[in-house]
Backbone as ProteinMPNN parsed JSONL, in Angstrom:
{"seq_chain_A": "MTHPDDAELVVRSRSGDRAAFTALYDKYHQRLFAFCYRLTACREAARDVAQNTFMKAFQSLATLDDHRLFYYWLFSIARNEALNHLRRERKAGLRTPLEGAEDVWDGESPHDRLVEEETRTLVERLLNQLKPEYREVLILRQYESLSYAEIAAITGDSVSSVESRLFKARKALARRLAPHMK", "coords_chain_A": {"N_chain_A": [[121.012, 106.53, 110.386], [123.464, 104.137, 109.487], [124.132, 101.02, 109.288], [126.356, 98.596, 110.57], [128.375, 96.725, 108.804], [129.115, 93.404, 107.851], [131.644, 92.583, 108.005], [132.839, 94.512, 109.746], [131.735, 93.718, 111.851], [132.499, 91.25, 112.425], [134.716, 91.487, 113.128], [135.3, 93.664, 115.367], [133.508, 91.232, 117.515], [135.428, 89.364, 117.399], [136.674, 90.294, 119.173], [135.53, 90.123, 121.226], [133.495, 91.784, 121.858], [130.732, 91.332, 122.547], [127.759, 92.203, 121.443], [128.223, 92.581, 119.293], [128.838, 90.085, 117.433], [125.653, 89.233, 118.581], [124.323, 91.619, 116.811], [124.865, 90.031, 114.382], [123.558, 87.973, 114.325], [121.441, 88.176, 114.565], [121.131, 89.387, 112.273], [120.906, 87.63, 110.46], [119.949, 85.366, 111.622], [116.85, 84.431, 110.962], [116.82, 84.209, 108.332], [118.634, 82.009, 107.648], [117.442, 79.57, 109.521], [115.182, 79.806, 107.523], [116.665, 78.112, 105.474], [117.649, 75.869, 106.915], [115.358, 75.013, 107.569], [114.147, 74.447, 105.183], [116.202, 72.29, 104.307], [115.782, 70.281, 105.765], [113.26, 69.801, 106.367], [111.43, 70.03, 108.415], [110.592, 71.852, 111.805], [111.878, 71.684, 114.695], [114.073, 70.43, 113.932], [115.128, 72.47, 112.242], [115.574, 74.357, 114.115], [117.025, 73.528, 115.464], [119.606, 72.707, 114.352], [120.181, 75.867, 113.53], [120.829, 76.847, 115.844], [123.043, 75.307, 116.389], [124.443, 76.064, 114.588], [124.779, 78.833, 115.068], [126.138, 78.286, 117.38], [128.639, 77.129, 116.929], [129.598, 79.105, 114.706], [130.372, 81.032, 116.678], [132.427, 80.376, 118.026], [134.529, 79.606, 116.573], [134.686, 81.667, 115.15], [137.509, 83.16, 115.253], [138.78, 81.288, 113.331], [137.56, 82.493, 111.093], [139.056, 83.614, 107.911], [138.944, 85.557, 106.146], [136.683, 88.151, 106.459], [134.511, 89.212, 105.218], [133.271, 87.43, 104.52], [131.453, 86.212, 106.011], [129.251, 85.689, 105.627], [128.755, 83.441, 104.009], [130.645, 81.803, 104.806], [128.942, 81.095, 107.21], [126.322, 80.311, 105.742], [127.822, 77.716, 105.394], [128.474, 76.655, 107.901], [126.229, 76.013, 108.267], [124.982, 74.717, 106.129], [126.655, 72.288, 106.357], [126.22, 71.633, 108.976], [123.045, 70.845, 108.499], [123.257, 68.392, 106.931], [124.501, 66.561, 107.9], [122.724, 66.491, 110.186], [120.621, 65.11, 108.659], [121.907, 62.968, 107.982], [122.265, 61.473, 110.02], [119.735, 60.973, 110.969], [118.932, 59.649, 108.82], [120.376, 57.18, 108.872], [119.327, 56.4, 111.524], [116.66, 55.637, 110.731], [114.924, 57.307, 110.711], [112.188, 58.779, 109.86], [111.84, 62.419, 108.29], [108.897, 64.466, 109.243], [107.189, 66.84, 106.66], [106.301, 69.832, 107.642], [103.88, 72.358, 108.301], [104.84, 75.453, 106.277], [105.953, 78.247, 105.873], [104.036, 80.957, 104.177], [104.668, 81.348, 100.728], [103.987, 82.19, 98.294], [101.558, 84.965, 97.283], [98.209, 85.079, 96.393], [95.683, 86.432, 93.979], [92.917, 86.727, 94.578], [90.421, 84.137, 96.88], [90.545, 82.2, 95.219], [92.436, 81.806, 94.01], [94.438, 81.715, 95.396], [93.74, 79.39, 97.236], [94.528, 77.917, 94.879], [97.587, 78.413, 94.764], [97.968, 77.94, 96.977], [98.42, 74.814, 97.356], [99.758, 74.355, 95.169], [102.422, 75.27, 96.409], [102.533, 73.598, 98.297], [102.393, 70.798, 96.728], [104.883, 71.622, 95.305], [107.435, 71.575, 97.632], [106.226, 69.145, 99.038], [108.005, 67.797, 97.152], [110.455, 68.572, 96.961], [111.219, 68.077, 98.677], [111.596, 65.806, 98.599], [113.649, 65.31, 97.334], [117.455, 64.194, 96.983], [119.502, 65.024, 99.468], [121.941, 66.992, 98.493], [120.804, 67.882, 96.021], [118.694, 68.964, 96.252], [119.848, 71.029, 98.375], [121.079, 72.951, 96.14], [118.617, 73.598, 94.963], [117.515, 75.303, 97.13], [119.183, 77.142, 97.538], [119.359, 78.607, 95.382], [117.083, 79.19, 94.517], [115.504, 79.818, 96.791], [117.071, 81.742, 97.894], [118.344, 82.898, 96.564], [120.91, 82.952, 95.132], [124.095, 83.652, 93.829], [125.545, 81.54, 91.506], [128.411, 80.498, 91.506], [128.18, 82.026, 94.562], [126.566, 79.834, 95.464], [128.426, 78.134, 95.567], [130.575, 78.599, 97.003], [129.698, 78.245, 99.328], [128.93, 75.347, 99.581], [131.486, 73.942, 98.631], [131.803, 72.964, 96.182], [132.625, 72.832, 92.52], [132.021, 75.903, 90.233], [130.942, 74.283, 88.244], [129.857, 71.791, 89.009], [128.19, 72.942, 91.002], [125.747, 73.851, 88.63], [125.513, 72.027, 87.113], [124.261, 70.236, 89.449], [122.097, 71.649, 89.73], [120.501, 71.67, 87.276], [119.93, 68.966, 87.115], [118.324, 68.66, 89.064], [116.481, 70.428, 89.089], [115.172, 69.373, 86.559], [114.444, 66.748, 87.425], [112.46, 67.582, 89.882], [110.656, 69.114, 87.244], [109.837, 66.773, 86.05], [108.735, 65.708, 87.904], [106.5, 67.431, 88.84], [104.965, 67.597, 86.122], [102.912, 66.196, 85.625], [101.022, 66.734, 86.871], [100.227, 69.798, 86.363], [98.612, 71.833, 84.431]], "CA_chain_A": [[122.165, 105.69, 111.186], [124.034, 103.152, 108.653], [124.028, 99.773, 109.932], [128.141, 98.129, 110.639], [128.788, 95.422, 107.296], [129.899, 91.752, 108.403], [133.336, 92.892, 108.095], [133.621, 94.987, 111.316], [130.863, 93.094, 113.322], [133.186, 90.213, 113.066], [136.188, 92.155, 114.052], [134.317, 93.262, 117.017], [133.398, 90.07, 117.664], [136.616, 88.9, 117.384], [137.581, 91.228, 120.227], [135.115, 90.258, 122.523], [132.23, 92.431, 122.073], [129.24, 90.056, 122.305], [126.388, 92.744, 120.896], [128.145, 92.585, 117.646], [127.676, 88.543, 117.45], [124.712, 89.459, 118.609], [123.651, 91.732, 115.614], [125.169, 89.179, 113.269], [122.768, 86.586, 114.81], [119.933, 89.186, 114.716], [120.863, 90.328, 110.513], [121.054, 86.176, 109.521], [118.56, 83.937, 112.039], [115.683, 84.533, 109.801], [116.984, 83.342, 107.001], [119.7, 81.048, 108.197], [116.234, 78.938, 109.621], [114.403, 79.439, 106.694], [117.506, 77.913, 104.662], [117.601, 74.976, 107.473], [114.211, 74.309, 107.65], [113.859, 73.738, 104.307], [116.319, 71.206, 104.126], [115.377, 69.224, 107.086], [111.88, 69.588, 106.566], [111.299, 70.22, 110.23], [111.204, 73.003, 112.187], [112.042, 71.533, 115.508], [115.668, 70.128, 113.561], [115.677, 73.248, 111.557], [115.852, 75.373, 115.109], [118.235, 72.823, 116.167], [121.018, 73.176, 113.395], [120.595, 77.399, 113.005], [121.257, 76.981, 117.131], [124.321, 74.661, 116.534], [125.189, 76.959, 113.413], [125.572, 80.323, 115.424], [126.852, 78.172, 118.36], [130.194, 77.039, 116.36], [130.331, 80.124, 114.173], [131.034, 81.793, 117.692], [133.112, 79.231, 119.166], [134.876, 79.226, 115.624], [135.214, 82.889, 114.581], [138.67, 83.432, 114.978], [139.191, 80.797, 111.938], [137.31, 82.684, 109.778], [139.544, 84.564, 107.29], [138.184, 86.614, 104.898], [135.554, 88.86, 107.47], [133.681, 89.919, 104.228], [132.497, 86.088, 103.554], [130.975, 85.8, 106.923], [127.38, 85.501, 105.104], [128.78, 82.345, 103.014], [131.138, 80.945, 106.029], [128.242, 80.902, 108.072], [125.623, 79.413, 105.474], [128.562, 77.014, 104.972], [128.368, 75.924, 108.56], [124.555, 75.546, 108.56], [125.037, 73.235, 105.488], [127.11, 71.157, 107.252], [125.126, 70.697, 110.042], [121.82, 70.144, 108.546], [123.572, 67.161, 105.789], [124.809, 65.76, 109.454], [121.501, 65.795, 111.011], [119.992, 64.206, 107.768], [122.71, 61.708, 107.913], [121.944, 60.937, 111.521], [118.19, 60.403, 111.041], [118.626, 58.301, 107.701], [120.861, 56.021, 110.061], [118.573, 55.863, 112.438], [115.736, 54.944, 110.077], [113.786, 58.161, 110.878], [111.628, 60.176, 108.389], [111.474, 64.186, 109.022], [107.682, 65.269, 108.466], [107.185, 68.01, 106.476], [105.291, 70.56, 108.836], [103.038, 73.58, 107.749], [105.673, 75.972, 106.033], [105.425, 80.161, 105.645], [103.809, 81.704, 102.547], [105.67, 81.84, 99.322], [103.041, 83.383, 97.143], [100.359, 85.769, 98.234], [97.11, 85.287, 95.494], [94.312, 87.692, 94.113], [91.407, 85.624, 95.048], [90.706, 82.665, 97.706], [90.918, 80.359, 94.877], [94.365, 81.781, 93.76], [95.582, 81.582, 97.155], [93.893, 77.84, 97.347], [95.48, 76.94, 94.078], [98.833, 78.425, 95.2], [98.828, 76.97, 98.565], [97.873, 73.357, 96.703], [101.101, 74.096, 94.331], [103.298, 75.109, 96.96], [102.632, 72.531, 98.818], [103.017, 69.933, 95.947], [106.575, 71.939, 95.373], [107.559, 71.401, 99.091], [106.549, 67.618, 99.009], [108.746, 66.876, 96.01], [111.223, 69.384, 96.871], [111.84, 67.072, 100.289], [111.915, 64.065, 97.774], [114.803, 65.183, 95.964], [118.483, 64.043, 98.099], [119.99, 66.497, 99.814], [122.981, 67.83, 97.518], [120.051, 68.48, 94.976], [117.996, 69.814, 97.384], [120.211, 72.066, 98.719], [121.598, 74.22, 95.354], [117.627, 74.204, 94.735], [117.346, 75.969, 97.799], [120.327, 78.541, 97.855], [119.472, 79.379, 94.283], [115.429, 80.074, 94.194], [114.968, 80.778, 97.73], [118.151, 82.451, 98.678], [118.39, 83.864, 95.29], [122.249, 82.949, 95.121], [124.422, 83.446, 92.434], [126.376, 79.902, 90.756], [129.563, 81.124, 92.256], [128.093, 81.929, 95.814], [126.163, 78.734, 96.227], [129.528, 77.182, 94.929], [131.71, 78.825, 97.675], [128.784, 77.345, 100.372], [128.929, 73.878, 99.436], [132.873, 74.03, 98.85], [131.362, 72.718, 94.602], [133.008, 73.922, 91.594], [130.583, 75.964, 90.074], [130.231, 73.854, 86.787], [129.278, 71.259, 89.558], [126.228, 73.386, 90.917], [125.638, 73.935, 87.742], [124.686, 70.325, 86.721], [122.978, 69.709, 90.128], [120.817, 72.498, 89.367], [119.977, 71.263, 86.008], [119.256, 67.691, 87.303], [117.465, 68.7, 90.33], [115.027, 71.449, 87.793], [114.924, 68.639, 85.943], [113.875, 66.078, 88.156], [111.575, 68.626, 89.922], [110.019, 69.472, 86.143], [109.321, 65.992, 85.554], [107.179, 64.966, 88.973], [105.308, 68.41, 88.568], [104.474, 67.854, 84.748], [101.357, 65.012, 85.621], [100.174, 67.891, 88.111], [99.936, 71.11, 86.054], [97.744, 71.484, 82.993]], "C_chain_A": [[121.971, 104.751, 110.217], [124.53, 102.111, 109.793], [125.789, 99.176, 109.868], [127.402, 96.851, 109.527], [129.081, 94.311, 108.526], [130.764, 92.283, 108.915], [133.493, 93.0, 109.62], [132.807, 94.482, 112.18], [131.698, 91.936, 113.551], [134.421, 90.387, 113.838], [135.38, 92.099, 115.549], [133.554, 91.925, 117.753], [133.786, 89.4, 117.907], [137.189, 89.08, 118.716], [136.729, 91.038, 121.652], [133.844, 90.93, 122.812], [130.583, 91.665, 121.523], [127.741, 90.824, 121.487], [127.212, 92.937, 119.515], [128.085, 91.444, 117.0], [126.138, 89.004, 117.655], [123.85, 90.303, 117.461], [124.4, 91.02, 114.59], [124.148, 88.417, 113.138], [121.624, 87.432, 114.079], [119.8, 89.506, 113.197], [120.444, 88.582, 109.941], [120.428, 84.93, 110.491], [117.5, 84.212, 110.948], [115.972, 83.38, 108.966], [117.961, 82.378, 107.177], [118.333, 79.499, 108.946], [115.466, 78.458, 108.718], [115.237, 77.966, 106.025], [117.43, 75.945, 105.212], [116.431, 74.114, 107.307], [113.679, 73.654, 106.325], [114.553, 72.42, 103.602], [116.475, 70.079, 104.888], [113.969, 69.186, 106.879], [111.208, 69.467, 107.58], [111.688, 70.908, 110.958], [111.558, 72.996, 113.416], [114.04, 71.357, 114.994], [116.429, 71.629, 112.773], [116.433, 74.643, 112.891], [117.185, 74.85, 115.636], [119.824, 73.183, 115.759], [120.959, 74.562, 113.101], [121.253, 77.535, 114.219], [123.047, 76.627, 117.089], [125.617, 75.668, 115.668], [125.892, 77.968, 113.916], [126.465, 79.796, 116.561], [128.582, 78.017, 117.622], [130.232, 78.108, 115.557], [130.536, 80.872, 115.49], [132.332, 81.077, 117.696], [134.466, 79.653, 117.441], [135.511, 80.615, 114.862], [136.719, 83.599, 114.219], [139.6, 82.203, 113.787], [138.853, 81.194, 110.577], [138.148, 83.99, 108.718], [139.354, 85.475, 107.021], [136.667, 87.391, 106.004], [134.638, 88.938, 106.513], [132.931, 89.006, 103.597], [131.921, 85.51, 105.036], [129.945, 85.216, 106.625], [127.882, 83.512, 104.826], [129.016, 81.295, 103.959], [129.561, 80.251, 106.412], [127.066, 79.952, 107.388], [126.819, 78.187, 105.31], [128.262, 75.733, 105.974], [127.104, 75.073, 108.712], [124.279, 74.204, 107.481], [125.288, 72.038, 106.033], [126.415, 70.111, 108.274], [123.737, 70.068, 109.916], [122.301, 68.295, 107.778], [123.758, 66.355, 106.963], [123.691, 65.123, 110.254], [120.597, 64.861, 109.987], [120.717, 62.748, 107.717], [122.749, 61.066, 108.815], [120.292, 60.523, 111.394], [118.105, 59.221, 109.574], [119.506, 57.077, 108.587], [120.193, 55.322, 111.084], [116.839, 55.328, 111.883], [114.606, 55.932, 110.248], [113.387, 58.547, 110.035], [111.522, 61.832, 109.205], [110.15, 64.421, 108.211], [107.723, 66.635, 108.153], [105.92, 68.464, 106.966], [105.111, 71.974, 107.615], [104.578, 74.765, 107.256], [104.977, 77.029, 105.628], [105.147, 79.986, 104.358], [104.444, 81.86, 101.778], [105.22, 82.531, 98.866], [102.312, 83.869, 97.871], [99.579, 85.192, 96.659], [96.366, 86.411, 95.588], [93.453, 87.728, 94.929], [91.888, 84.602, 96.097], [90.757, 81.851, 96.516], [92.149, 80.212, 94.203], [94.924, 81.838, 94.282], [95.496, 80.2, 97.274], [94.934, 77.129, 96.101], [97.621, 76.892, 94.504], [99.334, 77.442, 96.115], [99.252, 75.257, 97.92], [99.446, 73.408, 96.12], [102.1, 74.193, 95.056], [103.595, 73.827, 97.589], [103.158, 70.876, 98.164], [104.239, 69.911, 96.092], [107.377, 71.66, 96.601], [107.929, 70.005, 99.197], [107.749, 67.234, 98.473], [109.512, 67.27, 95.967], [111.841, 68.402, 98.263], [112.075, 65.999, 99.625], [113.097, 64.172, 97.306], [116.117, 64.526, 97.296], [118.407, 65.284, 98.015], [120.909, 67.392, 98.564], [122.243, 67.964, 96.172], [118.915, 69.396, 95.679], [118.316, 71.12, 97.823], [120.278, 72.875, 98.011], [120.045, 74.556, 94.958], [117.219, 74.996, 95.554], [118.007, 77.158, 97.942], [119.867, 79.158, 96.962], [118.201, 79.855, 94.16], [115.042, 80.408, 95.335], [115.883, 81.858, 98.395], [118.736, 83.609, 97.764], [120.33, 84.379, 95.168], [123.089, 82.825, 93.897], [125.221, 81.54, 92.029], [127.605, 79.952, 91.742], [129.293, 81.233, 93.773], [127.631, 80.705, 96.41], [127.353, 77.611, 96.098], [130.523, 77.265, 96.658], [130.788, 78.431, 99.09], [128.951, 75.701, 100.556], [130.599, 73.483, 99.54], [132.964, 72.819, 97.132], [132.569, 73.477, 93.983], [131.814, 74.596, 90.871], [129.746, 75.527, 88.664], [129.213, 72.384, 87.537], [128.109, 71.441, 90.037], [125.381, 73.868, 90.33], [124.467, 72.981, 87.027], [123.778, 69.969, 87.852], [121.792, 70.39, 89.956], [119.713, 72.496, 87.871], [119.001, 69.692, 86.577], [118.091, 67.366, 88.606], [116.224, 69.332, 89.698], [114.835, 70.002, 87.168], [113.514, 67.7, 86.16], [112.478, 66.482, 88.894], [110.348, 68.605, 88.957], [109.292, 68.108, 86.023], [108.253, 65.429, 86.41], [106.353, 66.197, 89.062], [104.248, 68.338, 87.434], [103.037, 67.257, 85.024], [100.864, 66.001, 86.442], [99.808, 69.073, 87.468], [99.203, 70.822, 84.775], [98.071, 72.941, 82.123]], "O_chain_A": [[120.844, 104.379, 109.893], [125.126, 102.341, 110.845], [126.378, 99.516, 108.842], [126.293, 96.318, 109.533], [129.212, 94.459, 109.741], [130.833, 92.522, 110.12], [133.953, 92.214, 110.448], [133.039, 94.722, 113.365], [131.755, 91.499, 114.701], [134.952, 89.765, 114.758], [135.035, 91.242, 116.363], [133.014, 92.186, 118.828], [133.237, 88.518, 118.568], [137.959, 88.311, 119.291], [136.997, 91.511, 122.756], [133.191, 90.709, 123.832], [129.814, 91.596, 120.564], [126.827, 90.134, 121.034], [126.613, 93.555, 118.635], [127.39, 91.437, 115.985], [125.477, 89.093, 116.621], [122.766, 89.824, 117.127], [124.56, 91.797, 113.649], [123.73, 88.109, 112.021], [121.09, 87.103, 113.02], [118.709, 89.837, 112.735], [119.664, 88.459, 108.997], [120.437, 83.749, 110.142], [117.944, 83.983, 109.823], [115.603, 82.208, 108.892], [117.81, 81.693, 106.165], [118.684, 78.362, 108.633], [115.02, 77.312, 108.684], [114.648, 76.885, 106.026], [117.256, 75.0, 104.442], [116.405, 72.919, 107.014], [112.983, 72.64, 106.278], [114.028, 71.687, 102.763], [117.192, 69.104, 104.66], [113.477, 68.203, 107.432], [110.274, 68.666, 107.58], [112.902, 70.981, 111.145], [111.72, 74.146, 113.825], [114.984, 71.948, 115.519], [117.625, 71.904, 112.683], [117.332, 75.466, 112.719], [118.135, 75.486, 116.09], [120.775, 73.652, 116.383], [121.792, 74.795, 112.226], [122.268, 78.228, 114.158], [123.98, 77.303, 117.523], [126.811, 75.915, 115.841], [127.061, 78.243, 113.642], [127.436, 80.479, 116.886], [129.505, 78.79, 117.877], [131.438, 78.355, 115.556], [131.252, 81.799, 115.109], [133.285, 81.632, 117.148], [135.496, 80.125, 117.923], [136.534, 80.641, 114.178], [137.004, 84.322, 113.265], [140.797, 82.293, 113.515], [139.271, 80.81, 109.485], [137.81, 85.169, 108.822], [139.62, 86.432, 107.748], [135.635, 86.721, 106.027], [133.552, 88.657, 107.021], [132.194, 89.192, 102.629], [131.964, 84.287, 105.173], [129.595, 84.219, 107.258], [127.354, 82.57, 105.418], [128.315, 80.303, 104.159], [129.139, 79.172, 105.996], [126.691, 78.97, 108.029], [126.11, 77.333, 104.778], [127.992, 74.571, 105.673], [126.953, 73.918, 109.108], [123.693, 73.147, 107.716], [124.562, 71.057, 106.192], [126.179, 68.913, 108.43], [123.239, 69.215, 110.651], [121.733, 67.253, 108.105], [123.067, 65.336, 106.998], [123.562, 64.008, 110.76], [119.916, 63.95, 110.457], [120.177, 61.671, 107.466], [123.253, 59.949, 108.696], [119.931, 59.498, 111.972], [117.366, 58.245, 109.445], [118.907, 56.029, 108.83], [120.319, 54.16, 111.468], [116.032, 54.751, 112.612], [113.452, 55.58, 110.002], [114.18, 58.796, 109.126], [111.211, 62.16, 110.35], [110.095, 64.548, 106.988], [108.112, 67.515, 108.92], [104.826, 67.909, 106.87], [105.762, 72.384, 106.655], [105.429, 74.788, 108.145], [103.834, 77.034, 105.17], [105.679, 79.222, 103.554], [105.156, 82.836, 102.013], [105.708, 83.658, 98.79], [102.194, 83.488, 99.036], [100.369, 84.881, 95.768], [96.224, 87.181, 96.538], [93.215, 88.538, 95.826], [93.041, 84.225, 96.306], [91.034, 80.671, 96.735], [92.779, 79.205, 93.88], [96.112, 82.024, 94.016], [96.523, 79.533, 97.399], [95.764, 76.229, 96.224], [98.479, 76.009, 94.523], [100.275, 76.653, 96.207], [100.34, 74.717, 98.12], [100.28, 72.61, 96.548], [102.995, 73.4, 94.762], [104.613, 73.146, 97.462], [103.903, 70.056, 98.701], [104.899, 69.012, 96.614], [108.493, 71.423, 96.14], [109.051, 69.522, 99.349], [108.522, 66.484, 99.069], [110.136, 66.856, 94.991], [113.035, 68.26, 98.526], [112.837, 65.17, 100.124], [113.663, 63.181, 96.846], [115.72, 64.408, 98.455], [117.886, 66.168, 97.335], [120.441, 68.313, 97.894], [122.943, 68.152, 95.178], [118.529, 70.515, 95.342], [117.576, 72.103, 97.785], [119.778, 73.92, 98.429], [119.901, 75.722, 94.591], [116.377, 75.74, 95.05], [117.462, 78.147, 98.432], [119.736, 80.358, 97.202], [118.092, 80.983, 93.681], [114.198, 81.303, 95.336], [115.515, 82.667, 99.246], [119.298, 84.678, 98.002], [120.863, 85.488, 95.134], [122.831, 81.993, 93.026], [125.05, 80.566, 92.761], [127.55, 79.313, 92.793], [130.09, 80.586, 94.454], [128.004, 80.351, 97.528], [127.228, 76.441, 96.46], [130.987, 76.305, 97.272], [131.531, 78.336, 100.067], [129.069, 75.075, 101.609], [130.968, 72.766, 100.471], [133.909, 72.054, 96.939], [133.278, 74.341, 94.5], [130.723, 74.025, 90.846], [128.705, 75.933, 88.147], [128.205, 71.938, 86.99], [127.135, 70.711, 89.856], [124.362, 74.327, 90.846], [123.304, 73.077, 86.636], [122.678, 69.481, 87.593], [120.668, 69.891, 90.008], [118.659, 73.064, 87.584], [117.799, 69.462, 86.448], [117.394, 66.408, 88.939], [115.107, 68.821, 89.779], [113.835, 69.546, 87.723], [112.384, 67.684, 85.673], [111.455, 65.858, 88.613], [109.239, 68.257, 89.362], [108.073, 68.207, 85.885], [107.224, 64.872, 86.029], [105.226, 65.907, 89.464], [103.093, 68.759, 87.513], [102.054, 67.88, 84.622], [99.692, 65.675, 86.63], [98.86, 69.589, 88.059], [99.211, 69.739, 84.19], [97.612, 73.101, 80.992]]}, "name": "protein", "num_of_chains": 1, "seq": "MTHPDDAELVVRSRSGDRAAFTALYDKYHQRLFAFCYRLTACREAARDVAQNTFMKAFQSLATLDDHRLFYYWLFSIARNEALNHLRRERKAGLRTPLEGAEDVWDGESPHDRLVEEETRTLVERLLNQLKPEYREVLILRQYESLSYAEIAAITGDSVSSVESRLFKARKALARRLAPHMK"}
């Protein structure tokens, strides 16, 4: 049995088929939550941002011109919601705590796992210290494996701007990681 593609699900959703939108939700919820979590560094905030994203997507589905671009459109909404959340938090003078993140790597021995866990924690902590506009491009490239063009579509920037921000973000991250690596 084949699964319907996004364009078909969007068309059906726009026609009032709630099961079709549920299928889109099921398809993207985990990835969207992970993206939001990495941007906000807070599970509760990520849940709220992801939920708001899906609510806005559902309410605005009629504005999506090209049904095949649902994924990019959805992540653009999530990006805006997450950045708005971070702005509100910054204005309120609040800090978002970095909570435990899901495992990214799997080591072969207990020592390898410990070293990798410490490295992951360090990278996540340093990633969280980057400005949101640099953090988001790294997350989309490294965790979501998106191309520069796909990142540009989500952020609304040019490909050259995305390349520049990725270069600066990687350089800053490497500079901060260097003293910890041997």
